[in-house]
FIMILO-502484 format. One record per residue: residue in three letters; x, y, z of N, C-alpha, C, O, CB in turn. Coordinates in steps of 0.05 Angstrom, whole numbers, plus 5000, padded with zeros to 4 digits. Glycine has a CB too. Layout:
FIMILO-502484
ALAXYZXYZXYZXYZXYZ ...
This chain:
FIMILO-502484
MET096268136783095267996803093967856806091767946812094668056813 LEU093867576805092267326794089567326817090067336841094366996794 SER088067306812085667286826085066896831085566726814083167476804 LEU084166866850083066656864081966436839082566196841080766776884 ASN080566546818079466386799081666376773081066266752076466516791 ASP083366456776085966526755087866246772088866046762087666976760 ILE087866326797089065946803088865826796090265706781088865786817 ILE085965756807083765506800084765416764086165236756079565656804 ASN083565626750084465556720086565396720086565166713085265786702 THR089465566731091565576718092165206733092565006719093965896725 LEU091965196758091664936767091264766747092964646734089764906784 THR088364756742086564506731087164516708086264316695083364496734 TYR088764736688089364616660091864536657092564356642088964786638 GLU093864696677096964526677097964366689100264296689098764626679 THR095164236708096063966722097263776707096563776683093963826734 PRO098963616714099163296707097263136688097263036666098963136732 ASN095663186709093263026724090963096697090563326690092163196764 ILE089762906686087462916669085263096689086263106712086462596660 ILE083163226687080863296697079063316673079663416651081163536714 ILE076363196682074063176672072263156685071863016705073763036659 ILE069863386666067463306679065363236662065663356641066563476696 LYS062863066665060762996637059562896649059962756669061362836611 ASP057262966636053962866649053562616642055362466636051263026638 TYR051162566644049962246650050062036620050361796619045962276663 ASP049462236594050362136571053862116564054661966547048862326551 GLY055462256577058462096578059162416553061262396540058661606562 ARG057562626550058862886542059763006557058963026580057763036533 PHE061963136547064863356560063363666560062763826541068563356533 VAL062963676593061763906606065564036605066164226590059563836645 PHE067263916620068863986612071263816617071263616631068764186617 GLY074463956598076463736599078463876601077864106596076763536577 ASN081263846609083064076613085063936589084563746574084564116649 LYS087964136590089564106566090563746571090463566554092464376565 VAL090963746586091763356588090063226575091063126554091463186618 LEU087963196578086763106562085863126538085562926524085763086570 ALA084963466525085863496493087763396484087563316461086363726483 GLU090863356499092963316484093063016474093762906453095463396498 LEU091762916500091262516488089562526466090462456444089162256514 TYR087562596468086462706440085962766418084462706400086362766437 GLY088362976426088963136393087263296392086263336370088562976364 THR086563426409084863636403085363896425087463916437081963516404 THR083964036428083964336448081864336469080164156464083164636430 PRO081464426486079364306505076864456503074964386518080264296535 GLU076664676487073864796477072464596458069964586460074365086461 ASN073564446442073464206432072264006435070863876420074864146430 LEU073163926466071563816481068363746486066663566487072263906494 ILE069064036488065564106501063263956486062864046464064564456495 GLY062063816490059063726487059563506468057863446451056763966474 LYS061863366470063563106453063362916471063462986494066863136446 THR063062666466063962356480066562276470067562366449061862086472 ASP067862046490070561986480070061876453071561966435072061796498 CYS068361716448067561636430068961846397070361776378064461606438 ASP067962106404069762256378071962326375072662516360069162456371 PHE073862126393075862136395077361896400079661916393075962296408 ASN076761686409078661456422076761226404074361166406078661426465 PRO078561136389077060946366077060646379075860476366078960946333 ASN078260576405077260436418074860316432074460316457078160476425 LYS073460226417070460196430070160056451069160136472068660096415 GLU070859836445070459706480071559866509070659806531072459396482 GLN073560066503074860256517072860536525073260656546077460316498 THR070960596507068560806509067660706527068260716551066560856489 ASP065460556512062860346523063760286547062160356565062260036505 PHE065860176556066160166583066460496605065260486626068759986583 TYR067660686601067060906604065061026608064661176627067760986593 LEU063060966585060561016589058460916621057261026639059760886564 LYS059160586610056960486630058160516658056460556676056160156625 ASN060960506666061660616690062060826703063060816725062960556695 ILE061161136688060761306704057561276701057061346725062161576699 GLN055261226692053461226689053360996715052461116735052661206662 GLU053660846718053160586745054760796769054560726792055460156738 ILE055660946766057161086790055161316802054161326824060361246780 MET054561536775052661646785049161566791047561726802053161806772 ASP048661376785046061176790046861126824044961146840046160816767 SER048861076831049560996857049661186873048961156896051660866859 ASN050661466862051961666876052961606909052261666932049961896874 GLU055461416891058461436912060661486896060261416872059361146929 GLU062661576899065361616880066961296897066961176918067562036888 GLN068461276867069761076862072661156862073561376867068760956840 THR073960966856077060916843077660686819078160446820078860816868 VAL077560836804077360596780080260626768081560836766074660656752 TYR081260346760083660306745081560196707079860046697086259996768 GLU083560416704083260456672085560436650087960446654082260706668 GLN083660406615086660436605084760616582082360596578089060096595 SER086960816568086160916538087960996514090361016518084761136542 THR087261026496087960966474088661256460086861406451085860776462 ASP091661326460092261576452090861616415090461446398095961596456 ALA090461846416089561796388091461816361090961726338087361976385 ASP093361916367095861956348097061726349097061626326097862176355 THR098461556368099761356370099361126369100660936360100361366382 LEU096561166383094660866385096860806408098260606409094360576351 GLU097060936420099360806455096960696469094860826469101461126483 ILE097360406485095660426502097060496534098860376545094260186499 ARG095460746546096060876565093960786588091660726585096161166556 HIS095660806614094260636647093460856658094861066655096560446672 TYR090860866674089861126694089161066716087560876715087661296686 LYS089561126739087361176761086161336763087161566766087961176782 SER082961286763082461556758079861496783078461286785081661656721 PHE079661766800078061826826075261896806075462036785079662136849 LYS073161816812070861956806068662006823067461836836070061846787 LYS068262226823066262306845062962486826062862676811068462576871 PRO060762316836058162426823057262626843057462626867055762206816 PHE056162786826054363056834051663176814050963086792056463306835 GLU050763326826048063426816047463656815047063756838046163336829 ASP046963876788045964066792043564216807041864046813046064086776 ASP042764436815040564486826037564406809035164406816041064766834 LYS038564366788036064236771035863866768034663746751036464386738 GLY037363766790037863456788039763406766040863196770035063276783 ASN040363486750042063346727044063276746045063376766043163526700 LYS044463036729047362796742049462876733049062906709047662456734 TYR051462936740054162926725056262776745055862646766055363236716 ILE058562856730061862646749063762836742063862996723063362256735 LEU065262786764067862886762070062776762070262636782068163036776 VAL071762766747074062486745076362616742076962746722073762246717 VAL078262576768080962596762082462346757082262156772082062726783 VAL083962346733086162236727088362166731089662366726086362276718 ASN089961976737093161966746094361786727093761546727093761866779 ASP096161916707096761666694098961526706100761646716097361706666 ILE098761226706099961126722101560866697102660656703097761046749 THR101360966673103260826649105660696656106060456655104261016629 ASP107360896665110460836664110860556690112360366692112561176674 ILE108860646706109160506738108660206729110060036739106460626766 GLU105860106700105459906696106959726679107259486678103759936691 ASN107959926668110459886641112659806660113459576662111560216620 ASP113459966673116359816699114759496700115359296688116460036746 LYS112559556721111259246726111959016711113458826717108459236723 VAL110259076688110558886667113758806652114158596640108659016647 ILE115058966656118858916646119758796672121558636670121259256637 LEU118858846697119558676719119358476731120658386750119558726730 THR116658356713116458146712116357986697115657756704115658116719 GLN117058076666118657936649120957816662121357576666119458096627 LYS123158106672125857946678124957676701126057456700128458196694 GLU123157726718123657526735122657286726123657086737122757586758 LYS121057256710120657056693123056916676123756686682118657166676 MET123957016663126956976651127756846668128256616663128857206645 LEU128356976698131056896714129156676731130656586749132857196736 ASP127756606731126256336739126256106715126055856718122956416747 ILE126356196696126255966673129455876675130455646676125256106638 ALA130456126676133756036680135255986692137555976684135156106678 LEU134255906727134555826743133155626743134855456749134455956758 THR130655496738129755216733131255036713131454796715126955236724 ILE132155176696133854936672136754956685138354856669133855056630 ILE137755026703140355026721139954846736141454656739141055246736 GLY137454876750136954656777136754816800137454726821139454416783 GLU135755136797135455306824133855316825132555336805136155516831 GLY132355316858129755416862129655776868131555906861128655236888 VAL127855866877127756126880125956296897123656336888127656186859 TRP126356356910124956506933125256866930127157026924126556376964 ASP122556896938122557186938121357336962118857336960121157276914 TRP122557496989121357537012120657747014122057947008122457487031 ASN117757747025117158017035117458157060115658147077115058057031 LEU119058237062119958377092118258447117118458397141120958627086 GLU116258617098114258797116112258567128111358577151112259067096 THR111758327109108758137105110157887129109257777150107957977061 ASN112457887114114357587126113557397108114457177115113757457160 LEU112057367084110857217057113157157047114857327047109057367036 VAL113456967039114956807018113956746990111856656983115356587028 LYS115256796982114256656940116056426938117756376955115356926903 HIS115656256913117356116902116455926888114455786891118856026916 ASN118755926866117555786834117355456844118055326864120355836801 GLN116055386819116255076826118654886828118354656836114854946809 LYS120854976820123054756829123654796860125054626871126154786810 TRP122854956872122755006897122054796914123254656929121455186901 LEU118654846902117954606912119354346916120454256936116454556899 ASP119154276897120353996878122953926893123753706901121254056840 MET123954116893126654046907125953926936126753706943128754336911 PHE124454086951123954026981121053816983119853767004123354346999 ALA120553746964118253526966115753696987114553637008119653196984 VAL115753946966113254066984110854126962111454136938114254387002 ASP108554166969105854226958106154476944107854656946103654256980 ASP103654426923103954706908102854906927103455136921102254726878 SER101554896946100055046972101955216976101555456975099254887000 LYS105155096984106355336991108155446967110455506970108055287016 LEU107055486947108355706925109356016943111456136940105655806898 GLU106956076963108156256972106256257007103856237012107856536948 HIS108856267027108056207052109256427070110656607062108855917061 HIS108356367099109756607116113456437116114456257103107656647158 LEU114356597134117856577141117656307156118756107148119356867164 ASP115856317186115056077183116055757179117855617187113956137170 PHE114255737165115155477148118055447133118655207131113255447125 PHE119755607123122055627117123055537151123555297157122955937102 ALA123155687165124455617187124155277193125955127201123255797209 SER121655237187120754957194121654797179120654577183118154917193 ILE123754797158124654587147128054557147129354357142123454597120 ILE129354837157132154777164132254597189131254627212133755057169 HIS133754397179135554237201136154467231137654667232139054147182 PRO134354327254134954437271138054517281138154717296133854317282 LYS139554437277142654507288143554717269145354877273144854237287 ASP142154717250143054897235142855227223144355387211142954777224 ALA139355227238137955437239139155667253139955867241135855367249 PRO139255627276140455887285142856027268142756267266141355837312 PHE145555857255146855977240145356057207145856257194149155797241 VAL144455957204141956047179141056327192142556527192138555777177 PHE139256337199138656597212140456857219139657087216137856527233 ASP142256807227144257027243145557057207145857267195147156867278 ARG146056847199147756997166144957157154145157377144149156667134 ILE142957057156140457247145141057577163142457757154136657077157 GLN139957577181140857817197142857977197142458217205140957767216 GLN145357897190148058047183148058147156149258357150150457877187 ALA146657957135146658067106144158307112144658477094145757787079 LEU142458387122141058537132141858817138141659027127140358427150 LYS143058707163145158967171146659137163146859387164146558937180 ASN148258807150149858967136151259067106153559107097150958927146 ASN147859097094148259027069149758847055151458897037148759187063 GLN149058637063150558457048149258227036146958177043152558357063 LEU150658037013149457907002149257717027150357727049150557836977 TYR147357527017145957307047147357087029146957097005141357247056 HIS148956917040150356667038150256457064150656507087153256757033 SER149356167050149456027074149455717063147855657045146956107093 GLU151155527071150955277062150455007082152254877092153155257048 HIS147954967083145554857105143754577100143254467079143155097106 ARG143054517124141254277118139154307113138254427133140954127132 ILE137454277099134254277097133553927099134653747086133054437062 VAL131353927119129653727124126653637099124353707105128753827152 CYS127153517079124553517062122153387077122153237096125053347035 LYS120353477065117553397074117353117067115352977072115153567060 ASP119353037057119152647056120052697071118252827080120352397037 GLY121552707086123652677102126552617102127852517120123052557112 GLU127652717072129952687062132052927075131153147080129552687032 ILE133552877077135253057084137853177065139753027060136052947106 LYS137953487053139053587036140253747045139753857066137853647019 TRP142453787029144353997032144054247008143854186984147353837031 VAL144154507018143354706998145954857001147654847019140354877004 LYS145855006981147955296970145255516981143255396972148955316923 ASP144655666990142755916990144456206995146156297009140355887016 ARG142656276971144356606971141356796967139156696963147456666936 GLY141957036967140257266971140957526970142457606988139157246993 GLU140457686952140657936959137758276965135758316952142657956936 ILE138658396983136958606978135858736955137558856942137758746986 VAL133958756946132858826922130659096922129459166902131358566911 GLU130459216947127559426944128359476975128759306993123459246935 ARG128559786974127959947007125760147010125060336997130460117018 ASN124960047034122660357032123960677037126260747043119960337062 SER122360787033123261057032125261157058126761357055120661237031 GLU125160987086126861037098129860927098131560957115125661017115 GLY129960787073132460607070132260377073133760237059134360647084 GLU130660247090130359967111129759837086128259947071127759937139 PRO130859597079130559327076127259167066126658987081131459237106 ILE125559197049123659117052122358887025120058827018122459347058 ARG125358797016124358486989127658426988129558586986122258606943 MET127658126990129957996986129057796969126957676973131257907010 ILE130857746948130157516932133057316930135057416938128957646899 GLY133057126922135856926928135056626911132756546910136456866968 SER136556536904136056196896137756006915139656086929137256126861 VAL136955806914137955486926138855336909137555266890135955306937 GLN140955266914140754956896141754736917142254746941143154946865 ASP141654546901142354226913144754186919145754216897141754006896 ILE146254136932149354076939149353836943151253726931150754216962 THR147753666958147353366973149753246955151653136967143653196968 ASP149653266926152052996915154553086925156052956939152652946876 SER154853416915157353486917158353376949160453246951157553796911 ILE156653466974157653436994158553147008160153127026156253577007 LYS157152936995156752636996159852656985161652607001153952476976 LEU160752736949162552616941165452736964167552616968162452666908 HIS164752976973167153057003167652977016169952947026167053187021 GLU165452877023165552687046166152457039167052347059163252657060 LYS166352287017167352057014170552047005172251877010165551946995 GLU170752256992174352326984175352427012177752387016175052626956 LYS174052527030175252557057175052257069177152157075173652787076 LEU173052127072173651797085175751637076177351487087171251607080 LEU175151727046177351537028181551577039183151397043176751676986 GLU181951867040184151997040185151917067187551887071183852277033 LYS182851877092183551867117184551547119186551477132181051957136 GLN182351297101183251097103185651057086187150867091181450937101 SER186151227064188851217054191551257076193651127075188951437032 ARG191051447092193351547112193351307130195251187139192751867130 LEU190451257134191451007159192750687147194050497156188050907180 ALA192150727132193950427112197150527111199150407119192450387067 THR197050707102199950777099201250817130203350707135200151077080 LEU200050937147200850897174201350597187202950537204198951037189 GLY199250407173199150117180201850057170203549997186196549927166 GLU202550067145204749947132207549977145209249797148204850057107 MET207950327155209750417169209550267192211450107194209650667173 ILE207750267212207650117240209949817230212249767236203349997249 GLY207649667211209549437205212149397200213649227210208849347191 ASN212849607178215349647166217949617198219749457200215150017146 ILE217349797214219149857236218549617259219949597278218350187247 ALA216249437254216049277270218448887263219348687274212549297270 HIS217949057235220448687228223548857225225548737221219548417182 
């Protein structure tokens, strides 16, 4: 039967998180198996040594020591985002570290550090950012503006092309949804927001062709498209990304063609009436 100490030791050594206790000079008083594996050693061999003995990145190790000493001097716990270099692969890993200072009965300062490896999350963020930049560049090349709507905050981000398209200044790279509503042609706004709500409600792609009143007063026709790209734990949409294309010239051409066609029909009708009259 396991004792309470056995259970605590098992949890401490087997947890996927790094657990560390250091003294004021940065020497390890305790380090669990996860840390030891990162540094290519054993928990027993960590004791009495510092990060410098295992991590070749001096900038990182200097930061570790300075940071824990500042926390111990302030005697206030902190959550810190930091990096560490794998001793074997030299891979840079990312961590979220909870650091709590304490003293022993003799007044010696120590710090408990519980570290959560968030490398995969950070890498996913980098990949997503790279993809978004590539998409932004591609849409800019083909003349489309980009919008990124956070449904929880109702804040919308745009690329520069979107701003240029509607003569909007750079202060609106991120703005509240109300600003978007304010530049939709008043006669088109109900239709546009009905399309958006239908897309959110029915998990559909959003698509709309409507007019925008630019900040310089010009009215443009646009093709606006969007898709839900993120949901919360309840499955509710929390992020939608889309693009907008200026189709004013196409609309004008279509209207001109319709006008010419109407004029042609009227002319034909006139000829027919004239022939009948004779």
